[in-house]
Backbone as CSV, one residue per row, in Angstrom:
resi,resn,N_x,N_y,N_z,CA_x,CA_y,CA_z,C_x,C_y,C_z
1,MET,-2.592,-39.886,-36.994,-2.431,-40.413,-35.635,-2.971,-39.389,-34.639
2,THR,-3.678,-39.853,-33.635,-4.258,-38.967,-32.635,-3.170,-38.301,-31.809
3,THR,-3.297,-36.999,-31.622,-2.339,-36.279,-30.791,-2.480,-36.736,-29.352
4,ARG,-1.356,-36.931,-28.675,-1.401,-37.323,-27.274,-0.169,-36.790,-26.563
5,LEU,-0.182,-36.921,-25.253,0.972,-36.487,-24.484,2.231,-37.152,-25.028
6,GLY,3.289,-36.370,-25.146,4.540,-36.876,-25.688,4.810,-36.367,-27.084
7,SER,3.760,-35.915,-27.782,3.953,-35.338,-29.104,4.627,-33.971,-28.961
8,GLU,5.146,-33.450,-30.072,5.702,-32.106,-30.026,4.596,-31.112,-29.690
9,ASN,4.937,-30.096,-28.923,3.989,-29.099,-28.416,3.011,-29.703,-27.408
10,GLU,3.416,-30.795,-26.772,2.666,-31.376,-25.658,3.662,-31.712,-24.552
11,PHE,3.163,-31.922,-23.342,4.042,-32.316,-22.247,4.569,-33.724,-22.500
12,CYS,5.843,-33.941,-22.151,6.498,-35.185,-22.559,7.291,-35.871,-21.451
13,TRP,7.327,-35.311,-20.243,8.154,-35.913,-19.180,7.826,-35.250,-17.862
14,MET,8.140,-35.935,-16.770,7.999,-35.350,-15.436,9.160,-35.787,-14.568
15,ASP,9.475,-34.974,-13.590,10.526,-35.283,-12.634,9.986,-35.020,-11.238
16,LEU,9.867,-36.080,-10.443,9.381,-35.954,-9.071,10.547,-35.537,-8.184
17,LYS,10.437,-34.370,-7.590,11.494,-33.854,-6.729,11.020,-33.994,-5.287
18,THR,11.685,-34.866,-4.541,11.206,-35.275,-3.234,12.340,-35.399,-2.226
19,ARG,12.011,-35.255,-0.957,12.987,-35.489,0.107,12.910,-36.928,0.621
20,ASP,11.999,-37.705,0.079,11.837,-39.093,0.501,11.678,-39.989,-0.725
21,PRO,12.749,-40.172,-1.507,12.638,-40.971,-2.728,12.116,-42.383,-2.487
22,ALA,12.609,-43.043,-1.435,12.186,-44.418,-1.176,10.711,-44.478,-0.784
23,GLY,10.289,-43.561,0.103,8.896,-43.555,0.523,7.957,-43.194,-0.608
24,THR,8.365,-42.229,-1.429,7.549,-41.824,-2.580,7.407,-42.978,-3.562
25,ALA,8.502,-43.691,-3.802,8.463,-44.833,-4.718,7.531,-45.919,-4.198
26,ALA,7.628,-46.224,-2.911,6.777,-47.266,-2.339,5.306,-46.877,-2.418
27,LEU,5.013,-45.607,-2.146,3.641,-45.134,-2.144,3.032,-45.177,-3.547
28,LEU,3.761,-44.660,-4.533,3.221,-44.608,-5.890,3.227,-45.969,-6.574
29,SER,4.123,-46.844,-6.176,4.094,-48.207,-6.697,2.807,-48.907,-6.271
30,GLY,2.423,-48.665,-5.000,1.221,-49.306,-4.481,-0.067,-48.707,-4.978
31,THR,-0.078,-47.387,-5.245,-1.328,-46.736,-5.631,-1.547,-46.691,-7.137
32,LEU,-0.493,-46.414,-7.897,-0.652,-46.246,-9.344,-0.012,-47.365,-10.160
33,GLY,0.677,-48.283,-9.479,1.292,-49.386,-10.195,2.566,-49.011,-10.933
34,TRP,3.168,-47.870,-10.567,4.393,-47.446,-11.223,5.586,-48.228,-10.687
35,ARG,6.578,-48.438,-11.538,7.793,-49.129,-11.130,8.932,-48.120,-11.060
36,PHE,9.679,-48.159,-9.978,10.818,-47.263,-9.770,12.093,-48.102,-9.771
37,ALA,13.055,-47.735,-10.614,14.298,-48.501,-10.697,15.427,-47.607,-11.167
38,VAL,16.636,-47.936,-10.740,17.826,-47.224,-11.190,18.059,-47.549,-12.660
39,ASP,18.272,-46.511,-13.460,18.563,-46.688,-14.873,20.060,-46.942,-15.025
40,GLU,20.433,-48.201,-15.218,21.844,-48.558,-15.294,22.515,-48.007,-16.544
41,LYS,21.718,-47.614,-17.553,22.284,-47.054,-18.779,22.595,-45.562,-18.628
42,ASP,22.086,-44.959,-17.570,22.284,-43.530,-17.323,23.550,-43.353,-16.487
43,TRP,24.455,-42.494,-16.944,25.714,-42.294,-16.224,25.499,-41.760,-14.822
44,ARG,24.351,-41.104,-14.596,24.046,-40.576,-13.267,23.438,-41.638,-12.365
45,LYS,23.080,-42.809,-12.941,22.360,-43.863,-12.215,21.074,-43.306,-11.619
46,ALA,20.376,-42.541,-12.436,19.143,-41.891,-11.993,18.022,-42.909,-11.807
47,ILE,17.098,-42.579,-10.911,15.907,-43.409,-10.722,14.870,-42.995,-11.762
48,LYS,14.361,-43.958,-12.509,13.352,-43.703,-13.530,12.040,-44.403,-13.152
49,ILE,10.946,-43.819,-13.613,9.606,-44.357,-13.355,9.083,-44.956,-14.653
50,SER,8.494,-46.140,-14.566,7.940,-46.767,-15.757,6.583,-47.382,-15.464
51,VAL,5.800,-47.551,-16.524,4.515,-48.247,-16.474,4.547,-49.336,-17.527
52,ASP,4.443,-50.580,-17.093,4.447,-51.709,-18.023,5.646,-51.638,-18.969
53,GLY,6.793,-51.225,-18.426,8.010,-51.177,-19.216,8.232,-49.905,-19.997
54,HIS,7.308,-48.953,-19.921,7.415,-47.703,-20.670,7.796,-46.561,-19.721
55,LEU,8.908,-45.866,-20.002,9.368,-44.785,-19.138,8.410,-43.600,-19.184
56,ILE,8.112,-43.045,-18.004,7.235,-41.874,-17.935,7.816,-40.746,-17.087
57,GLY,8.907,-40.977,-16.367,9.430,-39.908,-15.530,10.670,-40.311,-14.768
58,GLY,11.167,-39.363,-13.992,12.333,-39.590,-13.175,12.107,-39.089,-11.752
59,VAL,13.070,-39.345,-10.886,12.994,-38.934,-9.484,14.280,-38.202,-9.123
60,SER,14.150,-37.070,-8.444,15.306,-36.319,-7.964,15.212,-36.169,-6.448
61,ASP,16.342,-36.331,-5.780,16.417,-36.220,-4.324,16.748,-34.778,-3.949
62,LEU,15.842,-34.117,-3.236,16.057,-32.723,-2.851,17.156,-32.553,-1.812
63,ALA,17.682,-33.685,-1.298,18.832,-33.597,-0.391,20.117,-33.309,-1.157
64,ASP,20.073,-33.452,-2.470,21.235,-33.156,-3.306,21.588,-31.679,-3.147
65,PRO,22.880,-31.365,-2.950,23.284,-29.964,-2.756,22.945,-29.033,-3.916
66,VAL,22.625,-29.583,-5.085,22.280,-28.738,-6.217,20.996,-27.942,-5.964
67,TYR,20.163,-28.452,-5.024,18.908,-27.765,-4.702,19.107,-26.865,-3.481
68,PRO,18.604,-25.632,-3.532,18.727,-24.733,-2.379,18.021,-25.318,-1.156
69,PRO,18.553,-25.102,0.040,17.897,-25.579,1.253,16.458,-25.069,1.339
70,GLY,15.567,-25.935,1.753,14.173,-25.535,1.906,13.335,-25.650,0.648
71,THR,13.936,-26.111,-0.463,13.142,-26.292,-1.687,12.025,-27.288,-1.411
72,PRO,10.765,-26.901,-1.627,9.657,-27.815,-1.333,9.562,-28.931,-2.363
73,ALA,8.993,-30.050,-1.944,8.743,-31.147,-2.873,7.785,-30.665,-3.960
74,HIS,8.076,-31.043,-5.196,7.229,-30.628,-6.309,7.486,-31.528,-7.506
75,ILE,6.707,-31.352,-8.550,6.882,-32.124,-9.779,7.176,-31.151,-10.912
76,ALA,8.268,-31.376,-11.615,8.606,-30.571,-12.788,8.058,-31.279,-14.024
77,PHE,7.329,-30.531,-14.854,6.777,-31.088,-16.084,7.443,-30.411,-17.275
78,TYR,7.725,-31.216,-18.307,8.474,-30.752,-19.464,7.597,-30.723,-20.709
79,LEU,7.633,-29.592,-21.397,6.844,-29.356,-22.600,7.772,-29.431,-23.817
80,ALA,7.482,-30.348,-24.744,8.345,-30.550,-25.908,8.151,-29.435,-26.930
81,VAL,9.260,-28.826,-27.350,9.211,-27.750,-28.349,10.260,-27.998,-29.423
82,ASP,10.115,-27.294,-30.535,11.018,-27.492,-31.665,12.321,-26.715,-31.536
83,ASP,12.270,-25.533,-30.960,13.446,-24.653,-30.862,13.378,-23.952,-29.507
84,ILE,14.112,-24.470,-28.535,13.939,-24.010,-27.162,14.367,-22.553,-26.979
85,ASP,15.396,-22.128,-27.658,15.847,-20.744,-27.500,14.791,-19.777,-28.030
86,ARG,14.226,-20.109,-29.181,13.197,-19.242,-29.763,11.924,-19.276,-28.932
87,ARG,11.551,-20.454,-28.442,10.319,-20.581,-27.664,10.451,-19.931,-26.287
88,ALA,11.618,-20.025,-25.670,11.833,-19.356,-24.382,11.776,-17.841,-24.556
89,GLU,12.332,-17.359,-25.650,12.283,-15.918,-25.931,10.844,-15.468,-26.167
90,ALA,10.070,-16.298,-26.891,8.661,-15.958,-27.134,7.888,-15.922,-25.825
91,ALA,8.150,-16.892,-24.924,7.439,-16.956,-23.653,7.710,-15.727,-22.798
92,THR,8.964,-15.291,-22.732,9.286,-14.118,-21.917,8.684,-12.848,-22.526
93,ALA,8.633,-12.787,-23.857,8.001,-11.635,-24.511,6.510,-11.572,-24.210
94,LEU,5.916,-12.738,-23.898,4.493,-12.817,-23.588,4.210,-12.672,-22.089
95,GLY,5.252,-12.430,-21.303,5.048,-12.171,-19.884,5.544,-13.230,-18.937
96,ALA,6.162,-14.310,-19.437,6.709,-15.338,-18.553,8.021,-14.861,-17.934
97,ARG,8.370,-15.470,-16.819,9.652,-15.163,-16.165,10.609,-16.325,-16.381
98,LEU,11.780,-16.034,-16.914,12.779,-17.068,-17.165,13.529,-17.364,-15.870
99,VAL,13.426,-18.596,-15.390,14.083,-18.996,-14.141,15.437,-19.632,-14.426
100,VAL,15.470,-20.550,-15.373,16.723,-21.198,-15.788,16.827,-21.071,-17.299
101,PRO,17.787,-20.303,-17.811,17.937,-20.142,-19.260,18.235,-21.483,-19.934
102,PRO,17.992,-21.594,-21.229,18.252,-22.858,-21.945,19.685,-23.337,-21.759
103,PHE,19.826,-24.635,-21.490,21.151,-25.238,-21.373,21.088,-26.677,-21.867
104,ASP,22.242,-27.221,-22.217,22.319,-28.585,-22.730,22.326,-29.585,-21.588
105,ALA,21.475,-30.614,-21.702,21.476,-31.733,-20.759,22.265,-32.870,-21.408
106,GLY,23.568,-32.729,-21.412,24.404,-33.692,-22.126,24.026,-33.703,-23.599
107,ASP,23.922,-34.909,-24.163,23.502,-35.026,-25.560,22.030,-35.402,-25.678
108,GLN,21.317,-35.337,-24.536,19.919,-35.775,-24.522,18.956,-34.717,-25.055
109,GLY,19.284,-33.428,-24.815,18.401,-32.352,-25.248,18.755,-31.059,-24.542
110,ARG,17.891,-30.064,-24.661,18.091,-28.778,-24.009,16.885,-28.456,-23.143
111,ILE,17.146,-27.823,-21.995,16.124,-27.533,-20.991,16.111,-26.037,-20.696
112,ALA,14.926,-25.523,-20.412,14.772,-24.184,-19.840,13.580,-24.245,-18.894
113,THR,13.615,-23.468,-17.835,12.512,-23.444,-16.870,11.984,-22.021,-16.742
114,LEU,10.651,-21.910,-16.727,10.006,-20.593,-16.673,8.821,-20.625,-15.715
115,ILE,8.341,-19.423,-15.379,7.080,-19.246,-14.660,6.130,-18.540,-15.621
116,ASP,4.986,-19.149,-15.913,4.074,-18.527,-16.871,3.369,-17.318,-16.239
117,PRO,2.664,-16.510,-17.017,2.025,-15.304,-16.464,0.986,-15.602,-15.385
118,ALA,0.453,-16.819,-15.357,-0.508,-17.192,-14.312,0.182,-17.536,-13.002
119,GLY,1.505,-17.803,-13.058,2.255,-18.151,-11.858,2.651,-19.606,-11.760
120,ALA,2.388,-20.404,-12.803,2.710,-21.828,-12.782,4.073,-22.071,-13.426
121,ALA,4.862,-22.931,-12.802,6.177,-23.285,-13.337,6.027,-24.347,-14.429
122,PHE,6.898,-24.272,-15.414,6.960,-25.312,-16.445,8.350,-25.284,-17.046
123,SER,8.739,-26.405,-17.646,10.029,-26.482,-18.315,9.816,-26.793,-19.783
124,LEU,10.690,-26.256,-20.609,10.699,-26.564,-22.031,11.759,-27.618,-22.290
125,TRP,11.490,-28.501,-23.257,12.438,-29.556,-23.598,12.561,-29.643,-25.118
126,GLN,13.775,-29.455,-25.613,14.058,-29.668,-27.028,14.810,-30.980,-27.159
127,ARG,14.211,-31.932,-27.837,14.770,-33.274,-27.891,16.008,-33.353,-28.778
128,HIS,16.981,-34.124,-28.290,18.079,-34.555,-29.144,18.028,-36.083,-29.185
129,HIS,18.646,-36.722,-28.193,18.616,-38.187,-28.163,17.538,-38.754,-27.241
130,PHE,16.963,-37.908,-26.409,15.928,-38.410,-25.488,14.585,-37.777,-25.827
131,PRO,13.617,-38.578,-26.297,12.344,-38.017,-26.739,11.338,-37.755,-25.629
132,GLY,11.558,-38.339,-24.430,10.541,-38.219,-23.381,9.719,-39.486,-23.292
133,TRP,8.545,-39.370,-22.677,7.759,-40.599,-22.477,7.141,-41.091,-23.779
134,ARG,7.033,-42.406,-23.862,6.401,-43.085,-24.978,5.636,-44.275,-24.414
135,PHE,4.357,-44.365,-24.702,3.570,-45.484,-24.192,2.355,-45.670,-25.098
136,PRO,1.787,-46.883,-25.136,0.622,-47.137,-25.990,-0.588,-46.351,-25.501
137,PRO,-1.500,-46.009,-26.392,-2.729,-45.324,-25.978,-3.520,-46.169,-24.986
138,ARG,-4.152,-45.477,-24.023,-5.062,-46.106,-23.061,-4.373,-47.158,-22.181
139,LEU,-3.084,-46.988,-21.924,-2.371,-47.885,-21.014,-2.712,-47.532,-19.575
140,ALA,-3.130,-48.522,-18.788,-3.490,-48.275,-17.385,-2.291,-47.743,-16.615
141,GLY,-2.517,-46.680,-15.831,-1.463,-46.082,-15.029,-0.611,-45.073,-15.766
142,SER,-0.941,-44.802,-17.030,-0.123,-43.891,-17.834,-0.646,-42.462,-17.765
143,PRO,0.195,-41.471,-18.112,-0.268,-40.084,-18.198,-1.429,-39.949,-19.174
144,HIS,-2.439,-39.165,-18.770,-3.648,-39.023,-19.577,-3.772,-37.609,-20.139
145,ARG,-3.806,-36.612,-19.254,-3.881,-35.214,-19.669,-3.157,-34.362,-18.645
146,MET,-2.852,-33.126,-19.039,-2.309,-32.148,-18.121,-3.400,-31.133,-17.814
147,VAL,-3.449,-30.669,-16.566,-4.495,-29.746,-16.129,-3.867,-28.585,-15.371
148,LEU,-4.316,-27.373,-15.702,-3.866,-26.179,-14.985,-5.083,-25.368,-14.570
149,ALA,-5.272,-25.229,-13.263,-6.343,-24.390,-12.725,-5.749,-23.027,-12.398
150,CYS,-6.329,-21.978,-12.959,-5.779,-20.639,-12.763,-6.888,-19.597,-12.855
151,ALA,-6.553,-18.363,-12.565,-7.567,-17.302,-12.515,-8.090,-16.927,-13.894
152,GLN,-7.247,-17.020,-14.909,-7.640,-16.616,-16.265,-7.294,-17.724,-17.257
153,PRO,-8.085,-18.781,-17.292,-7.743,-19.934,-18.131,-7.654,-19.632,-19.618
154,ASP,-8.537,-18.792,-20.143,-8.497,-18.496,-21.580,-7.219,-17.758,-21.959
155,GLU,-6.843,-16.778,-21.142,-5.631,-16.023,-21.413,-4.390,-16.915,-21.275
156,THR,-4.420,-17.807,-20.309,-3.280,-18.693,-20.101,-3.150,-19.700,-21.241
157,ARG,-4.272,-20.219,-21.711,-4.241,-21.103,-22.877,-3.620,-20.370,-24.075
158,HIS,-4.014,-19.128,-24.256,-3.484,-18.343,-25.372,-1.973,-18.156,-25.223
159,PHE,-1.497,-17.935,-24.002,-0.065,-17.799,-23.766,0.689,-19.026,-24.264
160,TYR,0.209,-20.217,-23.925,0.907,-21.437,-24.331,0.809,-21.658,-25.839
161,GLU,-0.311,-21.336,-26.422,-0.446,-21.463,-27.873,0.534,-20.547,-28.596
162,GLU,0.672,-19.316,-28.102,1.592,-18.373,-28.716,3.050,-18.760,-28.454
163,THR,3.322,-19.339,-27.290,4.679,-19.751,-26.956,5.148,-20.897,-27.843
164,THR,4.315,-21.926,-27.993,4.720,-23.111,-28.750,4.421,-22.994,-30.239
165,GLY,3.481,-22.098,-30.593,3.082,-21.974,-31.985,1.986,-22.930,-32.386
166,ALA,1.397,-23.622,-31.397,0.325,-24.583,-31.692,-0.499,-24.798,-30.428
167,PRO,-1.758,-25.224,-30.555,-2.569,-25.503,-29.367,-2.018,-26.691,-28.586
168,LEU,-2.187,-26.663,-27.267,-1.877,-27.824,-26.442,-3.133,-28.689,-26.402
169,THR,-3.208,-29.654,-27.301,-4.410,-30.479,-27.451,-4.688,-31.323,-26.213
170,CYS,-3.632,-31.734,-25.515,-3.789,-32.650,-24.379,-3.715,-31.941,-23.036
171,ALA,-4.044,-30.660,-23.021,-4.027,-29.887,-21.776,-5.366,-29.202,-21.568
172,ASP,-5.800,-29.152,-20.320,-7.034,-28.469,-19.946,-6.694,-27.270,-19.077
173,PHE,-7.264,-26.128,-19.411,-7.098,-24.905,-18.633,-8.448,-24.605,-18.001
174,ILE,-8.520,-24.651,-16.678,-9.793,-24.488,-15.993,-9.715,-23.361,-14.965
175,ALA,-10.868,-22.850,-14.587,-10.918,-21.758,-13.622,-10.578,-22.262,-12.224
176,ALA,-9.763,-21.502,-11.513,-9.426,-21.849,-10.135,-10.670,-21.753,-9.262
177,ALA,-10.652,-22.463,-8.155,-11.836,-22.562,-7.298,-12.265,-21.224,-6.725
178,GLY,-11.348,-20.334,-6.444,-11.715,-19.051,-5.846,-10.497,-18.363,-5.271
179,PRO,-10.711,-17.243,-4.544,-9.586,-16.481,-3.992,-8.703,-17.304,-3.074
180,GLY,-9.278,-18.302,-2.418,-8.500,-19.099,-1.486,-7.808,-20.287,-2.120
181,ALA,-7.888,-20.411,-3.441,-7.274,-21.541,-4.128,-5.753,-21.485,-4.007
182,SER,-5.126,-22.654,-4.086,-3.669,-22.710,-3.994,-3.042,-22.079,-5.232
183,ALA,-1.761,-21.787,-5.145,-1.055,-21.176,-6.269,-1.148,-22.079,-7.491
184,PRO,-1.272,-21.498,-8.681,-1.401,-22.319,-9.893,-0.214,-23.257,-10.072
185,ARG,-0.499,-24.485,-10.475,0.556,-25.442,-10.806,-0.024,-26.487,-11.745
186,TRP,0.800,-26.945,-12.646,0.374,-28.000,-13.544,0.209,-29.303,-12.761
187,GLU,-0.843,-30.053,-13.107,-1.060,-31.366,-12.503,-1.300,-32.379,-13.609
188,LEU,-0.814,-33.588,-13.378,-0.971,-34.670,-14.341,-2.169,-35.537,-13.965
189,ALA,-3.040,-35.784,-14.940,-4.132,-36.732,-14.749,-3.641,-38.100,-15.210
190,VAL,-3.772,-39.089,-14.342,-3.337,-40.454,-14.615,-4.564,-41.332,-14.843
191,ALA,-4.549,-42.127,-15.893,-5.690,-42.968,-16.239,-5.550,-44.339,-15.580
192,VAL,-6.550,-44.717,-14.794,-6.545,-46.017,-14.115,-7.889,-46.717,-14.328
193,ASP,-7.920,-48.006,-14.041,-9.161,-48.754,-14.234,-10.198,-48.452,-13.158
194,ASP,-9.736,-48.245,-11.932,-10.662,-48.033,-10.820,-10.171,-46.872,-9.960
195,PRO,-10.587,-45.639,-10.277,-10.128,-44.486,-9.477,-10.441,-44.615,-7.992
196,ASP,-11.566,-45.253,-7.646,-11.930,-45.362,-6.236,-10.963,-46.238,-5.453
197,SER,-10.259,-47.138,-6.138,-9.277,-47.969,-5.437,-7.994,-47.187,-5.173
198,VAL,-7.760,-46.145,-5.969,-6.576,-45.303,-5.790,-6.849,-44.201,-4.783
199,VAL,-8.015,-43.583,-4.895,-8.409,-42.495,-3.999,-9.715,-42.891,-3.321
200,PRO,-9.652,-43.813,-2.364,-10.867,-44.230,-1.686,-11.393,-43.166,-0.744
201,ALA,-12.605,-43.338,-0.295,-13.226,-42.375,0.627,-12.692,-42.633,2.028
202,ARG,-11.539,-42.045,2.337,-10.946,-42.227,3.659,-10.217,-40.952,4.040
203,ASP,-10.011,-40.781,5.300,-9.386,-39.551,5.779,-7.981,-39.874,6.276
204,ASP,-7.041,-40.058,5.313,-5.664,-40.365,5.690,-4.686,-39.320,5.173
205,GLY,-5.226,-38.176,4.729,-4.356,-37.121,4.251,-3.885,-37.303,2.831
206,ARG,-4.372,-38.329,2.147,-3.902,-38.590,0.797,-4.987,-38.379,-0.259
207,ALA,-6.181,-38.069,0.141,-7.260,-37.933,-0.827,-8.019,-36.645,-0.585
208,SER,-8.568,-36.113,-1.648,-9.439,-34.959,-1.511,-10.721,-35.249,-2.272
209,ALA,-11.683,-34.376,-2.120,-12.983,-34.612,-2.746,-12.857,-34.645,-4.267
210,THR,-13.680,-35.468,-4.879,-13.694,-35.514,-6.331,-14.379,-34.275,-6.872
211,ARG,-14.081,-33.949,-8.100,-14.720,-32.811,-8.745,-14.938,-33.153,-10.210
212,PRO,-15.856,-32.488,-10.886,-16.055,-32.782,-12.300,-14.851,-32.366,-13.130
213,GLU,-14.501,-33.169,-14.101,-13.439,-32.819,-15.025,-13.994,-31.898,-16.090
214,GLU,-13.173,-30.954,-16.531,-13.622,-29.972,-17.515,-14.132,-30.640,-18.784
215,THR,-13.509,-31.770,-19.136,-13.867,-32.446,-20.374,-14.901,-33.548,-20.154
216,GLY,-15.476,-33.631,-18.973,-16.499,-34.628,-18.693,-15.967,-35.723,-17.786
217,GLY,-16.880,-36.451,-17.116,-16.470,-37.523,-16.229,-16.073,-37.009,-14.863
218,ARG,-15.328,-37.838,-14.143,-14.906,-37.481,-12.799,-13.407,-37.588,-12.689
219,VAL,-12.858,-36.783,-11.818,-11.435,-36.854,-11.532,-11.248,-36.608,-10.042
220,ALA,-10.332,-37.351,-9.439,-10.045,-37.178,-8.017,-8.591,-36.759,-7.858
221,ARG,-8.324,-36.005,-6.823,-6.946,-35.567,-6.575,-6.332,-36.451,-5.494
222,TRP,-5.189,-37.031,-5.806,-4.415,-37.824,-4.848,-3.191,-37.022,-4.451
223,SER,-2.865,-37.026,-3.162,-1.733,-36.251,-2.683,-0.884,-37.078,-1.735
224,SER,0.435,-37.012,-1.909,1.343,-37.703,-1.006,1.514,-36.871,0.264
225,PRO,2.081,-37.446,1.328,2.315,-36.671,2.555,3.156,-35.417,2.323
226,GLU,4.027,-35.433,1.310,4.848,-34.265,1.000,4.095,-33.215,0.188
227,GLY,2.943,-33.612,-0.370,2.188,-32.671,-1.186,2.359,-32.848,-2.681
228,LEU,2.984,-33.943,-3.112,3.025,-34.252,-4.545,1.625,-34.703,-4.950
229,THR,1.041,-34.043,-5.935,-0.349,-34.350,-6.275,-0.494,-34.855,-7.706
230,PHE,-1.475,-35.742,-7.880,-1.874,-36.220,-9.195,-3.392,-36.243,-9.253
231,LEU,-3.916,-36.056,-10.447,-5.336,-36.235,-10.690,-5.526,-37.646,-11.227
232,VAL,-6.563,-38.305,-10.761,-6.805,-39.696,-11.137,-8.145,-39.786,-11.848
233,CYS,-8.146,-40.338,-13.054,-9.386,-40.462,-13.827,-9.535,-41.900,-14.327
234,ARG,-10.744,-42.234,-14.785,-10.996,-43.579,-15.285,-10.411,-43.755,-16.684
235,ARG,-9.760,-44.872,-16.884,-9.130,-45.158,-18.176,-10.172,-45.421,-19.249
236,GLU,-9.947,-44.845,-20.423,-10.809,-45.108,-21.569,-10.497,-46.470,-22.136
237,ARG,-11.530,-47.207,-22.508,-11.328,-48.553,-23.056,-11.224,-48.509,-24.569
């Protein structure tokens, strides 16, 4: 079976952390076709994101007191690993900074959050009852690849390979644009049928110039008013 996002040693989930859950849901529903709904099976009544009935992420409200005041809107991405305690220890030995030590998320799994040596945040996820996203290959609007632009892409790729014990097949590590580039952060590329309909040539603060994708083709960056960003690419048939 072809390796894809959601497999072990690949990214498997995202959590949109926003101060405007309703506005973010309306915006992404219209642009990417995602559905936002309260998960009635979840004791927290959390908002989950789905594509064609397949869960791909969740939404967190930064107004919740659990978040420090002034926490900026961002997206947390989760990397599936076999042994979170061992992998978190390996990551810190390789130069990562441990932000949140491993802890149990109920009976669903274990989480840890780190900053990699390039400066990008990521979370580790060890599955128990919750495996993360699952969706058919080449589903429109689904996660396609993960991309990290940083100053030293080869070294950063090596860090993740050593941390997980295997290559991240569905991740691209590319060189940052230059000294003025924004701080490194993981971005999700979403596969759609018509990228130009999602990121049209207009000046409304939600689109930026397209650039070549490291693996070929074109990719455009879409950004919400809060600064939540996604890369948009053409879906493979």
